[in-house]
C-alpha positions as CSV (number, residue, x, y, z in Angstrom):
1,M,111.0,77.4,47.1
2,S,113.0,80.3,48.3
3,T,111.2,83.0,50.3
4,S,114.1,85.5,50.0
5,T,113.3,89.1,49.3
6,T,114.5,91.2,46.3
7,A,116.7,93.4,48.4
8,Q,119.8,92.9,46.4
9,S,118.0,93.5,43.1
10,A,116.6,96.7,44.5
11,A,120.0,97.9,45.6
12,L,121.5,97.2,42.2
13,F,118.7,99.1,40.5
14,D,119.3,102.1,42.7
15,R,123.0,102.0,41.6
16,A,121.9,101.6,38.0
17,L,119.7,104.7,38.2
18,D,122.8,106.9,38.8
19,V,124.5,105.8,35.6
20,M,121.8,104.6,33.1
21,P,118.6,106.3,32.0
22,G,115.9,104.7,34.0
23,G,118.6,102.3,35.3
24,N,118.2,100.3,32.1
25,S,119.9,99.3,28.8
26,R,117.1,97.0,27.6
27,T,113.5,98.2,27.6
28,T,112.3,94.6,27.4
29,V,113.7,93.6,30.8
30,W,112.0,96.5,32.7
31,H,109.6,95.4,35.4
32,A,108.1,97.6,38.0
33,P,109.1,98.5,40.7
34,H,112.5,97.2,39.5
35,P,113.8,94.3,37.5
36,L,115.3,91.2,39.1
37,Y,119.0,90.8,38.5
38,A,120.5,87.5,37.4
39,A,123.5,86.1,39.2
40,S,124.0,82.8,37.4
41,G,122.4,80.2,35.1
42,S,122.8,76.5,34.6
43,G,120.8,74.5,32.2
44,C,117.1,75.6,32.3
45,R,117.4,77.4,35.7
46,I,118.5,80.9,36.6
47,T,119.4,82.1,40.1
48,D,119.0,85.8,40.9
49,V,121.2,87.9,43.1
50,D,118.9,87.3,46.1
51,G,119.3,83.6,45.8
52,K,115.9,82.7,44.2
53,Q,115.9,80.1,41.5
54,Y,113.7,80.3,38.4
55,L,112.7,77.8,35.7
56,D,113.7,79.8,32.6
57,F,110.9,79.7,30.0
58,L,112.2,82.9,28.3
59,N,115.8,82.0,27.6
60,N,117.0,85.5,26.9
61,Y,114.1,86.1,24.6
62,T,114.5,82.8,22.7
63,S,118.3,83.0,22.1
64,M,119.5,80.4,24.6
65,I,118.1,77.3,22.9
66,H,120.6,75.2,24.9
67,G,119.9,77.0,28.2
68,H,122.7,78.4,30.3
69,A,126.4,77.5,30.6
70,N,126.1,74.6,28.1
71,P,129.4,72.7,28.6
72,V,130.0,72.1,24.8
73,V,129.6,75.8,24.0
74,A,131.6,76.9,27.0
75,E,134.6,74.6,26.0
76,A,134.6,75.9,22.5
77,V,134.7,79.5,23.8
78,R,137.4,78.6,26.4
79,R,139.7,77.2,23.6
80,Q,139.2,80.3,21.4
81,L,139.9,82.7,24.3
82,E,143.4,81.3,24.5
83,L,143.9,82.1,20.8
84,G,142.4,85.6,20.7
85,T,139.0,87.2,20.7
86,C,139.1,89.4,17.5
87,F,141.5,90.5,14.8
88,A,141.6,93.0,11.9
89,M,141.7,89.9,9.8
90,P,139.2,87.2,8.9
91,T,139.5,83.8,10.6
92,E,138.6,80.2,9.6
93,T,135.9,80.3,12.4
94,E,133.6,82.4,10.2
95,I,133.9,80.0,7.3
96,V,133.0,77.1,9.5
97,L,129.8,78.7,10.8
98,A,128.9,80.0,7.3
99,E,129.3,76.5,5.9
100,L,127.1,75.0,8.6
101,L,124.4,77.6,8.0
102,C,124.5,77.2,4.3
103,S,124.0,73.4,4.8
104,R,120.7,74.0,6.7
105,A,118.5,75.8,4.2
106,P,118.4,75.6,0.3
107,G,118.1,79.4,0.2
108,F,121.4,80.0,2.0
109,E,124.0,80.2,-0.8
110,R,126.0,83.0,0.9
111,V,126.1,84.3,4.5
112,R,127.4,87.6,5.9
113,F,127.7,88.2,9.7
114,T,126.7,91.1,11.8
115,N,126.4,91.6,15.6
116,S,122.7,91.7,16.2
117,G,119.4,90.8,14.6
118,S,118.6,94.5,14.2
119,E,121.8,95.1,12.2
120,A,121.0,92.0,10.1
121,V,117.6,93.4,9.2
122,M,119.1,96.8,8.4
123,M,121.7,95.3,6.0
124,A,119.1,93.0,4.4
125,L,116.9,96.0,3.6
126,K,119.9,98.0,2.3
127,A,120.8,95.0,0.2
128,A,117.3,94.8,-1.3
129,R,117.4,98.5,-2.2
130,A,120.8,98.2,-3.7
131,R,119.9,95.1,-5.7
132,T,116.6,96.5,-7.1
133,G,117.3,100.2,-7.3
134,R,113.9,100.9,-5.6
135,P,113.5,103.0,-2.5
136,K,110.6,101.5,-0.5
137,I,110.0,98.4,1.6
138,A,106.8,96.6,2.7
139,K,106.3,95.1,6.1
140,C,103.5,93.6,8.1
141,E,101.5,95.6,10.6
142,G,102.5,94.9,14.2
143,A,105.6,92.9,13.3
144,Y,108.9,93.6,15.2
145,H,112.1,93.5,13.2
146,G,114.6,95.3,15.5
147,S,115.4,98.9,16.0
148,Y,116.1,100.1,12.4
149,D,113.8,103.1,11.7
150,F,112.2,101.6,8.6
151,A,111.7,98.2,10.2
152,E,110.0,99.7,13.3
153,V,107.2,101.4,11.4
154,S,103.7,100.4,12.6
155,L,105.1,98.1,15.3
156,D,102.5,99.2,17.9
157,S,99.9,101.0,15.9
158,A,96.5,101.3,17.7
159,P,92.9,101.5,16.6
160,E,93.1,105.3,16.5
161,T,96.1,105.2,14.2
162,W,96.1,102.0,12.2
163,G,93.6,103.0,9.4
164,N,91.0,100.8,7.8
165,A,91.6,97.9,5.4
166,D,94.9,99.5,4.3
167,P,97.2,99.9,7.4
168,N,98.8,103.3,7.9
169,A,102.5,103.8,8.3
170,V,102.8,104.9,11.9
171,A,106.0,105.9,13.7
172,Y,107.1,103.8,16.7
173,T,109.5,106.3,18.3
174,A,109.4,110.0,18.7
175,G,112.6,110.3,16.7
176,T,111.3,108.7,13.5
177,P,111.5,111.1,10.5
178,K,108.4,111.6,8.4
179,S,110.5,110.7,5.4
180,V,110.9,107.2,6.8
181,L,107.1,106.7,6.9
182,S,106.8,107.7,3.3
183,D,109.1,104.9,2.3
184,V,107.4,102.0,4.2
185,I,104.2,100.3,2.8
186,V,102.4,98.5,5.6
187,I,100.4,95.3,4.7
188,P,98.0,93.3,7.0
189,F,99.5,90.0,8.2
190,N,97.7,86.9,7.0
191,R,95.2,88.9,4.9
192,T,96.1,87.5,1.6
193,E,93.9,89.4,-0.8
194,E,94.2,92.8,0.9
195,A,98.0,92.4,1.1
196,E,98.4,91.4,-2.5
197,R,96.3,94.4,-3.7
198,I,98.5,96.8,-1.7
199,L,101.7,95.3,-2.9
200,R,100.7,95.3,-6.6
201,A,99.6,99.0,-6.2
202,H,103.1,99.9,-5.1
203,A,105.1,97.3,-7.0
204,D,107.2,99.7,-9.1
205,E,108.8,101.4,-6.1
206,L,109.1,98.4,-3.6
207,A,112.5,96.9,-3.2
208,C,111.3,94.0,-0.9
209,V,108.7,92.6,1.4
210,L,110.0,91.9,4.9
211,I,108.1,89.1,6.7
212,D,108.5,87.1,9.9
213,P,106.7,83.8,9.2
214,M,105.6,83.7,12.8
215,P,105.8,87.3,14.2
216,N,106.0,87.4,18.0
217,R,104.8,91.0,18.5
218,A,101.9,90.3,16.1
219,G,100.7,87.4,18.3
220,L,103.1,84.6,17.5
221,I,100.6,83.4,14.9
222,P,102.0,81.2,12.1
223,A,101.7,82.7,8.7
224,A,99.0,81.0,6.5
225,T,100.4,78.9,3.7
226,E,98.4,80.9,1.1
227,F,99.8,84.2,2.5
228,L,103.4,83.1,2.2
229,E,102.8,81.6,-1.2
230,M,101.2,84.9,-2.4
231,L,104.2,86.8,-1.2
232,R,106.6,84.5,-3.0
233,R,104.6,84.7,-6.2
234,V,104.0,88.5,-6.2
235,T,107.6,89.3,-5.4
236,R,108.9,87.1,-8.2
237,E,106.4,88.6,-10.7
238,T,107.2,92.2,-9.8
239,G,111.0,92.0,-9.2
240,M,110.9,92.6,-5.4
241,L,113.0,90.6,-3.1
242,L,111.3,88.4,-0.4
243,V,113.1,88.8,2.9
244,F,112.3,86.5,5.8
245,D,113.1,87.6,9.3
246,E,114.0,84.4,11.1
247,V,115.9,86.0,14.0
248,I,113.4,84.1,16.3
249,S,111.7,81.6,14.0
250,F,114.9,79.9,12.8
251,R,114.5,77.8,15.9
252,L,111.3,76.2,14.5
253,G,113.3,73.3,13.0
254,Y,116.5,72.0,11.4
255,T,115.8,74.1,8.2
256,G,114.2,77.0,10.0
257,A,110.9,78.5,9.4
258,Q,111.4,78.5,5.6
259,G,111.8,74.8,5.7
260,A,108.8,74.3,8.0
261,F,106.6,76.5,5.8
262,G,108.0,75.4,2.5
263,V,108.8,78.8,1.1
264,T,112.3,79.9,0.1
265,P,113.0,83.7,0.3
266,D,115.7,85.7,-1.4
267,L,117.2,86.9,1.8
268,T,117.0,85.7,5.4
269,T,118.0,87.5,8.6
270,L,119.3,85.4,11.5
271,A,120.5,86.0,15.1
272,K,119.8,84.6,18.6
273,I,120.3,80.8,18.4
274,I,123.1,80.9,15.8
275,G,125.4,82.7,18.3
276,G,125.4,80.1,21.1
277,G,124.6,82.9,23.7
278,F,127.0,85.5,22.3
279,P,126.1,88.6,20.2
280,I,125.5,87.8,16.6
281,G,123.4,88.4,13.5
282,A,123.6,87.3,9.9
283,V,122.1,87.9,6.5
284,A,121.8,84.7,4.3
285,G,120.5,84.4,0.8
286,S,120.9,83.6,-2.8
287,A,124.3,84.3,-4.4
288,D,122.6,86.9,-6.6
289,A,120.9,88.8,-3.8
290,M,124.0,88.7,-1.6
291,S,126.3,89.9,-4.4
292,V,125.7,93.5,-3.4
293,F,128.2,93.0,-0.5
294,D,131.0,91.6,-2.8
295,P,134.0,94.0,-2.7
296,R,136.2,92.2,-5.3
297,Q,135.4,94.6,-8.1
298,G,135.8,97.8,-6.0
299,K,133.2,99.5,-3.8
300,P,130.3,97.1,-3.4
301,L,126.7,98.3,-4.0
302,A,126.1,97.8,-0.3
303,P,129.3,98.4,1.7
304,H,129.3,96.8,5.1
305,G,131.9,96.8,7.9
306,G,131.9,96.2,11.6
307,T,134.7,95.9,14.1
308,F,133.2,92.8,15.7
309,N,131.6,91.2,12.6
310,A,132.4,87.5,12.6
311,N,134.4,87.7,15.8
312,P,135.9,84.3,16.6
313,I,134.1,84.0,20.0
314,S,130.6,84.3,18.5
315,M,131.6,82.1,15.6
316,V,132.9,79.2,17.6
317,A,130.0,79.5,20.1
318,G,127.5,79.6,17.3
319,A,129.0,76.6,15.5
320,A,129.1,74.5,18.7
321,A,125.5,75.4,19.5
322,M,124.2,74.7,16.0
323,E,126.0,71.4,15.7
324,L,124.1,70.2,18.8
325,L,120.9,71.1,17.0
326,T,120.5,67.9,15.1
327,P,117.1,66.8,13.5
328,N,116.5,64.5,16.5
329,A,117.2,67.4,18.9
330,F,114.7,69.6,17.1
331,D,112.1,66.8,17.1
332,R,112.5,66.3,20.9
333,L,112.4,70.0,21.7
334,N,109.4,70.6,19.4
335,A,107.5,67.7,21.0
336,L,108.1,69.4,24.4
337,G,106.7,72.6,22.9
338,A,103.6,70.8,21.7
339,R,103.2,69.3,25.2
340,A,103.4,72.7,26.8
341,R,100.9,74.3,24.4
342,D,98.5,71.4,24.9
343,G,98.9,71.7,28.7
344,I,98.2,75.4,28.6
345,A,95.1,75.0,26.5
346,H,93.8,72.3,28.9
347,A,94.5,74.5,31.9
348,F,92.4,77.3,30.3
349,D,89.5,74.8,29.6
350,A,89.7,73.3,33.1
351,A,89.6,76.7,34.8
352,G,86.7,77.9,32.6
353,I,88.8,81.0,31.8
354,D,89.0,82.7,28.4
355,G,92.4,82.2,26.9
356,Q,94.5,80.4,24.3
357,V,98.1,79.7,23.2
358,T,99.7,80.4,19.9
359,G,103.0,79.3,18.5
360,Q,104.8,76.4,16.9
361,G,107.9,74.3,17.5
362,S,109.6,75.3,20.8
363,L,107.8,78.7,20.9
364,L,104.5,79.7,22.5
365,R,102.6,82.8,23.5
366,I,99.7,83.0,26.0
367,H,96.7,85.2,25.3
368,M,93.9,86.0,27.7
369,T,91.2,85.8,25.1
370,S,89.2,83.2,23.2
371,V,88.6,85.4,20.2
372,P,90.1,83.7,17.0
373,L,93.5,85.2,16.3
374,V,94.7,85.6,12.7
375,D,96.7,88.9,12.6
376,Y,98.0,91.8,14.6
377,R,94.7,93.5,15.1
378,S,92.9,90.4,16.4
379,A,95.9,89.6,18.7
380,R,96.4,93.1,20.1
381,A,95.4,92.8,23.8
382,T,92.7,95.0,25.3
383,E,93.5,96.8,28.6
384,A,91.5,94.1,30.4
385,Q,93.3,91.3,28.7
386,S,96.7,93.0,29.5
387,R,95.8,93.3,33.2
388,A,94.7,89.6,33.3
389,L,98.0,88.5,31.7
390,A,100.0,90.7,34.0
391,A,98.5,89.0,37.0
392,V,99.3,85.6,35.6
393,V,102.9,86.6,34.7
394,D,103.4,88.1,38.2
395,F,102.2,84.9,39.8
396,M,104.5,82.8,37.6
397,H,107.5,85.0,38.5
398,A,106.6,84.8,42.2
399,H,106.5,81.0,42.0
400,G,109.8,80.6,40.2
401,V,108.9,80.6,36.5
402,L,110.5,83.2,34.2
403,M,108.5,84.2,31.1
404,A,108.0,87.4,29.1
405,E,105.5,90.1,30.2
406,T,103.8,89.6,26.8
407,G,103.2,85.9,27.5
408,L,106.0,84.7,25.2
409,C,107.8,81.5,26.2
410,A,110.7,79.6,24.6
411,L,111.8,76.1,25.6
412,S,115.4,74.9,25.8
413,T,117.1,71.6,25.2
414,P,118.0,71.0,28.9
415,M,114.3,70.7,29.6
416,G,112.3,67.5,29.7
417,E,108.7,66.6,30.4
418,A,109.2,67.2,34.1
419,E,110.0,70.9,33.5
420,V,107.2,71.3,31.1
421,D,104.8,69.7,33.5
422,E,106.1,72.0,36.3
423,F,105.4,75.0,34.2
424,I,101.8,73.8,33.4
425,E,101.1,73.1,37.1
426,I,102.2,76.6,38.1
427,F,100.3,78.1,35.2
428,A,97.1,76.3,36.3
429,A,97.6,77.6,39.8
430,A,98.1,81.1,38.4
431,L,94.7,80.8,36.6
432,A,93.0,79.6,39.8
433,S,94.5,82.5,41.8
434,T,94.1,85.3,39.3
435,G,91.6,84.1,36.7
436,Q,88.3,85.8,35.8
437,P,85.0,84.3,34.6
438,R,84.8,83.5,31.0
439,H,84.5,86.6,28.8
440,A,85.3,89.0,31.6
441,A,88.7,89.9,30.0
442,E,87.2,90.7,26.6
């Protein structure tokens, strides 16, 4: 393993400080004293500018499901580059990707492309308001849905702000207007009876319920079947739309999270893996819910433009990437995810250290606690747990494994059992080096 320093990353960060606030364009990649800068990637490995190689268990926050520089995706992009990158005209490439997506999930009758998951969520919420004529949305406490003001509400609420049984609507950023908070109803994730009571109390003014079936920021805990079934039943009975955010969780299987959980929403937001490594987002849903975007009879109920919407580069890269994701490819990748989660759980047990792993499919998240996790409040780390996790993550990075500061990991198709076992071996060493006696991190 390389013993090179981080001198080149430090130098690049010093340059970045002169032209970007905090030297940064993505809060999520910040790491003190400075982030490491990538130079190249191939398969499931990344090399930084100082020449150190990492086993990539983050994959650009779950988007690079085929790892880096996949030759099939690269060739599709190369061919399109010779034809042009974007036009003030539609192209066949967007039809191809839309057809592919519509073939994957029964709830996808129509698709509309955006350039990010945040934009997809924004347009889905606008569509729900336009379709129902109602002003408010409901979302789960602690769930991340991008950077739209309404979707950010109560993203990181804390014990001093989150309320009692009924969660408060809490601003995430200093720039959130109070009027936004009044139009967001917050429900507890996986608390079926409490959530139903809140939704029915506000039913006449709610346009939709926005739900990630396995919200990363809320612990990467899969939604309970009864919780999702309640949301589907209540939204149908009250005229709300059910909106699934599958920006991350669409990688759970061939038909996405909605196929894995057996619940079909009215609208679904997509991004990350559907772009093959290029900027993308999409709203998919029933023909009725998506009709608000239709311009054929004049100004649509929800006008939506975008200079780079459905640009051919993202379209061909996305189509190439998704075509590689066959049912067999998902089965293999998800089996590796199960192997990783089992190995992590065994490492905690063998070390006698409090901890657990959540997730499903090719996703996992490490928690430094043995307390049962069911929702955002139970999964929200204490200061001691955060320090314990930070020590583990720093050890992993120092020993050539890239993962999120939050404990999030995502596998990629170039990986095999050898790479998973390499991760588990280094993780076990991290626990041995940094671990605390059981219950010390509670």
